[in-house]
C-alpha positions as CSV (number, residue, x, y, z in Angstrom):
1,X,-1.8,-2.4,-108.5
2,X,-5.7,-3.4,-108.4
3,X,-5.7,-7.2,-108.6
4,X,-8.5,-9.9,-107.2
5,X,-6.7,-11.7,-104.2
6,X,-9.2,-15.2,-106.9
7,X,-6.7,-13.8,-109.8
8,X,-3.6,-15.4,-107.7
9,X,-3.0,-18.9,-108.1
10,X,-2.4,-20.1,-104.9
11,X,-0.7,-23.3,-103.2
12,X,-2.4,-23.8,-99.2
13,X,-1.7,-21.1,-97.3
14,X,-3.4,-18.6,-95.2
15,X,-6.1,-16.9,-96.7
16,X,-6.6,-14.3,-99.2
17,X,-6.3,-11.5,-97.6
18,X,-2.3,-12.5,-97.4
19,X,-2.7,-12.8,-100.9
20,X,-4.3,-9.8,-102.1
21,X,-2.0,-8.1,-99.3
22,X,1.5,-9.7,-102.0
23,X,-0.5,-8.5,-105.2
24,X,-1.5,-5.0,-103.9
25,X,1.9,-4.1,-102.9
26,X,3.9,-5.2,-106.0
27,X,5.5,-8.3,-104.3
28,X,3.5,-11.0,-106.5
29,X,1.8,-10.7,-110.2
30,X,-1.5,-11.5,-110.5
31,X,-1.5,-15.4,-111.8
32,X,1.7,-16.3,-109.8
33,X,1.8,-19.4,-107.4
34,X,2.5,-18.3,-103.8
35,X,3.5,-21.5,-101.7
36,X,2.8,-20.7,-98.4
37,X,4.6,-22.6,-95.3
38,X,4.1,-22.4,-92.1
39,X,7.9,-20.5,-89.7
40,X,8.3,-21.1,-86.3
41,X,6.9,-17.6,-85.7
42,X,7.4,-18.2,-82.2
43,X,4.3,-17.2,-79.4
44,X,3.4,-14.0,-80.5
45,X,2.4,-14.1,-84.4
46,X,2.0,-15.8,-87.4
47,X,5.3,-16.2,-89.7
48,X,4.8,-17.8,-93.0
49,X,8.0,-18.2,-96.6
50,X,6.9,-17.4,-99.1
51,X,7.7,-19.3,-102.1
52,X,7.0,-17.6,-105.2
53,X,8.6,-17.9,-108.7
54,X,12.3,-17.5,-108.8
55,X,12.4,-15.5,-105.5
56,X,11.2,-16.2,-101.4
57,X,10.3,-14.2,-98.7
58,X,8.8,-13.8,-95.0
59,X,5.2,-12.4,-94.3
60,X,4.8,-11.6,-90.8
61,X,1.2,-11.1,-88.8
62,X,1.0,-9.9,-85.4
63,X,-2.0,-12.2,-83.1
64,X,-4.6,-10.2,-81.1
65,X,-3.9,-13.4,-78.3
66,X,-0.5,-14.9,-78.2
67,X,-0.2,-19.0,-78.3
68,X,0.6,-20.1,-74.7
69,X,-1.6,-22.0,-72.3
70,X,-2.6,-18.6,-70.2
71,X,-4.6,-15.5,-71.2
72,X,-2.3,-13.0,-72.7
73,X,-3.6,-10.4,-75.2
74,X,-1.8,-8.1,-76.5
75,X,-2.5,-5.3,-79.3
76,X,-2.1,-6.2,-82.8
77,X,-0.4,-2.5,-83.7
78,X,3.1,-3.9,-82.0
79,X,3.4,-5.2,-85.8
80,X,4.0,-1.4,-87.3
81,X,6.6,-0.7,-84.1
82,X,8.7,-3.5,-85.3
83,X,8.6,-2.6,-88.7
84,X,9.6,1.1,-87.6
85,X,12.3,-0.8,-85.0
86,X,13.6,-2.7,-88.5
87,X,14.1,0.3,-90.4
88,X,16.0,2.2,-87.5
89,X,18.4,-0.8,-87.3
90,X,18.5,-1.1,-90.9
91,X,19.8,2.8,-90.8
92,X,22.4,2.0,-88.3
93,X,23.2,-1.2,-88.6
94,X,21.8,-2.4,-91.8
95,X,23.0,-6.0,-91.9
96,X,21.6,-6.2,-88.6
97,X,17.9,-6.9,-90.1
98,X,16.3,-8.7,-92.6
99,X,15.8,-6.8,-95.7
100,X,12.3,-4.8,-95.4
101,X,10.3,-5.8,-98.4
102,X,6.4,-3.8,-98.2
103,X,4.1,-3.1,-94.8
104,X,0.7,-2.8,-94.2
105,X,-0.4,-1.0,-90.6
106,X,-3.7,-1.6,-90.7
107,X,-4.0,-5.4,-91.3
108,X,-0.7,-6.0,-88.3
109,X,1.1,-7.6,-90.8
110,X,4.6,-7.0,-93.3
111,X,6.5,-8.7,-95.8
112,X,10.9,-9.0,-94.9
113,X,13.3,-10.4,-97.1
114,X,13.6,-14.5,-96.6
115,X,17.4,-15.3,-94.9
116,X,17.9,-19.2,-95.9
117,X,18.8,-21.2,-92.6
118,X,22.3,-23.1,-94.5
119,X,23.3,-19.4,-94.1
120,X,21.9,-17.5,-91.8
121,X,21.3,-20.4,-88.7
122,X,19.3,-19.5,-85.6
123,X,21.5,-19.0,-82.6
124,X,19.3,-21.3,-80.1
125,X,19.4,-24.7,-82.2
126,X,23.3,-23.8,-82.5
127,X,23.1,-23.1,-78.8
128,X,21.2,-26.7,-77.8
129,X,23.4,-28.9,-79.9
130,X,26.0,-27.8,-78.4
131,X,28.1,-25.1,-81.2
132,X,29.1,-22.1,-78.3
133,X,30.8,-19.9,-79.7
134,X,32.2,-17.1,-77.3
135,X,33.2,-14.5,-80.1
136,X,29.0,-14.9,-81.5
137,X,27.9,-13.8,-77.6
138,X,30.4,-11.0,-77.8
139,X,28.7,-10.2,-80.9
140,X,25.6,-10.0,-80.2
141,X,26.3,-7.9,-76.9
142,X,28.3,-5.4,-79.2
143,X,25.2,-4.8,-81.7
144,X,22.7,-4.7,-78.5
145,X,25.1,-1.9,-76.9
146,X,25.4,-0.2,-80.6
147,X,21.8,0.1,-81.4
148,X,21.1,1.5,-77.9
149,X,24.0,4.2,-78.3
150,X,22.3,5.2,-81.4
151,X,19.0,6.0,-80.2
152,X,20.0,7.0,-76.7
153,X,19.0,10.4,-76.1
154,X,16.4,10.6,-79.0
155,X,13.5,12.4,-78.5
156,X,11.6,11.9,-82.1
157,X,12.4,8.1,-81.5
158,X,11.2,9.0,-77.6
159,X,8.1,10.0,-79.0
160,X,7.6,8.1,-81.6
161,X,7.7,4.8,-79.7
162,X,5.8,6.0,-76.8
163,X,4.6,2.3,-76.5
164,X,4.3,2.0,-72.7
165,X,0.9,0.0,-73.2
166,X,2.6,-2.9,-75.0
167,X,5.3,-3.4,-73.2
168,X,3.5,-3.5,-70.3
169,X,0.8,-5.8,-71.4
170,X,4.2,-8.0,-73.9
171,X,6.7,-7.7,-70.9
172,X,5.7,-6.0,-67.8
173,X,2.8,-7.7,-66.8
174,X,3.4,-11.7,-68.0
175,X,7.6,-12.0,-66.8
176,X,7.3,-9.1,-63.8
177,X,3.9,-8.9,-62.3
178,X,2.4,-12.4,-63.1
179,X,5.4,-14.1,-61.2
180,X,5.2,-11.8,-58.6
181,X,1.5,-12.9,-58.2
182,X,3.7,-16.6,-58.2
183,X,6.0,-15.4,-55.7
184,X,3.7,-13.8,-52.8
185,X,7.2,-13.3,-50.3
186,X,8.6,-12.3,-53.5
187,X,5.9,-9.7,-55.0
188,X,7.3,-6.1,-53.1
189,X,10.6,-6.7,-55.2
190,X,9.3,-7.9,-58.0
191,X,6.6,-5.2,-58.3
192,X,9.7,-2.6,-57.7
193,X,11.5,-4.0,-60.5
194,X,8.3,-3.8,-62.6
195,X,7.8,-0.2,-61.6
196,X,11.3,0.9,-62.3
197,X,11.6,-1.0,-65.4
198,X,8.0,0.8,-66.4
199,X,9.8,4.6,-65.7
200,X,13.1,4.5,-67.1
201,X,13.3,6.0,-70.6
202,X,16.5,6.1,-72.0
203,X,17.0,4.4,-75.6
204,X,15.5,2.5,-78.1
205,X,14.7,-1.6,-76.4
206,X,13.7,-4.1,-78.9
207,X,11.8,-6.1,-76.0
208,X,12.3,-9.6,-77.4
209,X,16.4,-10.8,-77.9
210,X,16.6,-13.9,-77.4
211,X,18.5,-16.8,-79.2
212,X,15.7,-17.7,-80.6
213,X,15.1,-14.3,-82.7
214,X,18.6,-14.5,-83.6
215,X,20.6,-15.7,-86.9
216,X,24.3,-15.5,-87.3
217,X,24.9,-15.3,-91.5
218,X,28.2,-14.0,-92.5
219,X,28.3,-10.2,-91.8
220,X,27.2,-11.4,-88.3
221,X,24.3,-11.4,-85.6
222,X,20.5,-10.8,-87.4
223,X,18.1,-9.6,-85.0
224,X,14.2,-10.4,-85.5
225,X,11.1,-10.2,-83.9
226,X,11.0,-6.6,-82.2
227,X,7.5,-6.8,-81.1
228,X,8.0,-5.5,-78.1
229,X,10.0,-2.6,-79.5
230,X,9.7,0.4,-76.8
231,X,12.0,3.4,-75.8
232,X,12.5,2.2,-72.4
233,X,15.5,0.3,-70.1
234,X,18.0,-0.5,-72.6
235,X,19.1,-2.9,-69.4
236,X,16.0,-4.9,-70.3
237,X,17.3,-6.1,-73.7
238,X,21.0,-7.0,-72.1
239,X,19.9,-9.2,-68.4
240,X,17.0,-10.3,-71.3
241,X,19.8,-12.5,-73.2
242,X,22.1,-13.2,-70.3
243,X,19.0,-14.6,-69.1
244,X,18.6,-17.5,-72.5
245,X,22.5,-18.0,-71.8
246,X,22.3,-18.9,-68.9
247,X,19.2,-21.2,-68.5
248,X,21.0,-23.4,-71.6
249,X,23.8,-24.1,-68.6
250,X,21.1,-26.1,-67.3
251,X,20.0,-28.9,-70.1
252,X,23.9,-28.6,-72.2
253,X,25.7,-29.5,-69.6
254,X,29.0,-30.9,-72.0
255,X,29.0,-26.8,-73.1
256,X,28.6,-25.2,-69.5
257,X,31.8,-23.0,-69.6
258,X,31.2,-22.2,-73.0
259,X,27.6,-21.2,-71.6
260,X,28.9,-19.1,-69.0
261,X,31.9,-17.6,-70.8
262,X,29.3,-15.8,-73.8
263,X,27.2,-15.0,-70.9
264,X,30.0,-12.9,-69.5
265,X,31.1,-11.7,-73.0
266,X,28.2,-10.3,-74.4
267,X,27.4,-8.7,-71.2
268,X,30.7,-7.2,-71.7
269,X,31.0,-6.0,-75.4
270,X,27.6,-4.7,-74.4
271,X,29.0,-2.2,-71.3
272,X,31.8,-1.2,-73.6
273,X,29.2,0.8,-76.2
274,X,27.9,2.6,-72.6
275,X,28.3,5.7,-73.0
276,X,24.6,7.8,-72.3
277,X,25.4,7.2,-69.0
278,X,27.5,5.5,-66.2
279,X,28.1,2.3,-67.2
280,X,27.4,1.3,-63.6
281,X,24.4,2.4,-63.9
282,X,23.2,0.2,-66.9
283,X,24.9,-2.6,-64.9
284,X,23.4,-2.5,-61.7
285,X,19.7,-2.5,-63.3
286,X,20.4,-5.5,-65.4
287,X,21.5,-7.7,-62.9
288,X,19.0,-6.7,-60.4
289,X,16.2,-7.4,-63.4
290,X,17.7,-10.9,-64.4
291,X,17.3,-13.2,-61.5
292,X,13.4,-11.4,-61.7
293,X,13.7,-12.3,-65.4
294,X,15.1,-16.2,-64.5
295,X,12.4,-16.5,-62.4
296,X,9.9,-15.1,-64.8
297,X,10.5,-18.3,-67.3
298,X,9.7,-21.0,-64.7
299,X,6.9,-19.3,-63.4
300,X,5.8,-16.1,-65.5
301,X,3.0,-16.6,-68.5
302,X,6.1,-18.0,-70.8
303,X,8.2,-20.8,-69.4
304,X,10.4,-21.5,-71.6
305,X,10.2,-25.0,-72.9
306,X,13.3,-26.6,-72.8
307,X,13.4,-27.0,-68.8
308,X,11.5,-30.1,-68.8
309,X,13.1,-31.5,-65.6
310,X,11.5,-30.4,-62.4
311,X,14.9,-30.2,-61.3
312,X,16.5,-27.9,-63.7
313,X,12.4,-25.3,-62.4
314,X,13.6,-25.8,-58.8
315,X,17.1,-24.7,-59.4
316,X,16.2,-21.8,-60.9
317,X,13.7,-20.6,-58.2
318,X,16.2,-21.0,-55.7
319,X,19.3,-19.2,-57.2
320,X,17.0,-16.5,-58.5
321,X,15.2,-16.3,-55.7
322,X,19.0,-16.1,-53.3
323,X,19.6,-13.5,-55.8
324,X,16.5,-11.0,-55.8
325,X,17.3,-11.1,-52.0
326,X,20.9,-10.4,-52.4
327,X,20.7,-8.2,-55.0
328,X,24.5,-8.5,-57.4
329,X,25.9,-5.2,-58.6
330,X,26.8,-6.2,-62.0
331,X,25.9,-8.7,-64.5
332,X,29.5,-10.5,-63.8
333,X,28.7,-10.9,-60.0
334,X,25.4,-12.7,-61.4
335,X,27.0,-14.9,-63.6
336,X,29.9,-16.2,-60.7
337,X,26.6,-16.5,-58.5
338,X,24.9,-18.7,-60.7
339,X,28.0,-20.7,-61.7
340,X,29.4,-21.3,-57.8
341,X,25.3,-22.5,-57.7
342,X,25.7,-25.0,-60.8
343,X,25.1,-28.5,-59.2
344,X,28.7,-30.8,-60.7
345,X,27.2,-32.5,-63.8
346,X,27.1,-35.8,-61.6
347,X,25.2,-34.5,-58.6
348,X,21.3,-33.8,-58.8
349,X,20.4,-30.9,-60.1
350,X,18.3,-29.2,-57.4
351,X,21.5,-28.9,-55.1
352,X,20.5,-25.8,-52.9
353,X,22.2,-22.4,-53.9
354,X,24.8,-21.1,-51.5
């Protein structure tokens, strides 16, 4: 439909370019009122809920400069890879992603189904509110493992998602290499983990499996924000997600036991799906990467916003450093070490890591 953006009535929104996108993609009719409401889309993209007469949808646009204090640039082409990852996931687990509506790769944006929060709550919000269910974490681990298993050894996917430059810009550099620069005594170890991760090409990686990017709906977990999609090391995804459960055990102490059980359940459910290589190999890579990611969420380019207490941050530094210097063999070993080091709720958070 060749309609001019000016022909469409709109409430305050992001500009005529996105209004035009709705019309040319037949998602809206000229003259319809579209109300654009910004959503929490993380640091790397703009995300809007668009309300049209009788229906709602989401539009996502990648940013060239990410919304963090550090200078963090990334190519907007990642939007096309996110769309492609969601298409892959929808073929294998249709309920695991929102419905896909339209894509404009040149503009770095796409439209997808809007999932109402009353039916699809964000997992991060649930966890921080103390609503911790071990079965939810297990379902996330099983979904992640199923998607990795479906992609492992697929040469066509490896070619389609040869996104090493994107992954370097979005994950390797801001997480591992930036943290290495902040910790000279650990720099060789962290750079070694970065090199190993970058050199491993085994399965299709989501790259941002964080509770903020996971909704939990009637049919189970729904994954969002696959901008970092890359055919690489699947251990990155499981370590990235377990990392968040460990960090939240510092700030939701009343649910510490459930959060640690959730971390173990996610890793165990994931491991049961591993059939493309020895489970012990994936476990070891994830277990050695996990403490690096813990440290990165304090001293990398994207620190978690909820660790506001200096004692929390220092605890993470101490715990992660010990595990980087004496690597664990399994994810369970990492969780056990973290649990042992955690102070009792009445003690200062900065208790040394043994």
